[in-house]
C-alpha positions in Angstrom: 12.6 20.1 -31.6 9.7 17.9 -30.5 7.7 18.7 -27.5 5.8 15.9 -25.8 2.3 17.2 -25.3 0.7 14.2 -23.6 2.1 12.2 -20.7 3.2 8.6 -21.2 0.7 6.0 -20.0 2.0 3.8 -17.2 2.8 0.2 -18.2 0.7 -2.7 -16.8 3.8 -3.9 -14.9 4.1 -0.5 -13.1 0.4 -0.5 -12.2 0.7 -4.0 -10.9 3.7 -3.1 -8.8 1.9 -0.1 -7.3 -1.2 -2.3 -6.6 0.9 -4.9 -4.8 2.7 -2.3 -2.8 -0.6 -0.8 -1.7 -2.0 -4.2 -0.7 1.2 -5.0 1.2 1.0 -1.6 3.0 -2.6 -2.2 3.9 -1.9 -5.7 5.2 0.9 -4.5 7.4 -1.2 -1.7 8.8 -4.1 -4.1 9.5 -1.9 -6.7 11.2 -0.2 -3.9 13.2 -3.5 -2.5 14.4 -4.8 -6.0 15.3 -1.7 -6.7 17.3 -2.0 -3.3 19.0 -5.6 -4.1 20.0 -4.7 -7.5 21.3 -1.8 -6.1 23.3 -4.1 -3.3 24.7 -6.8 -5.9 25.5 -4.2 -8.1 27.3 -2.8 -5.2 29.3 -6.2 -3.9 30.3 -7.7 -7.3 31.1 
């Protein structure tokens, strides 16, 4: 009976995948906010 006392370190590939997902999410939110501001400016102007 072996009990794992320490957690497995994530692989570089997993870390890279998470970093790319975070960058993609950030880009989508930024573009969405920019479009929302442009639309709001167009409606109000």
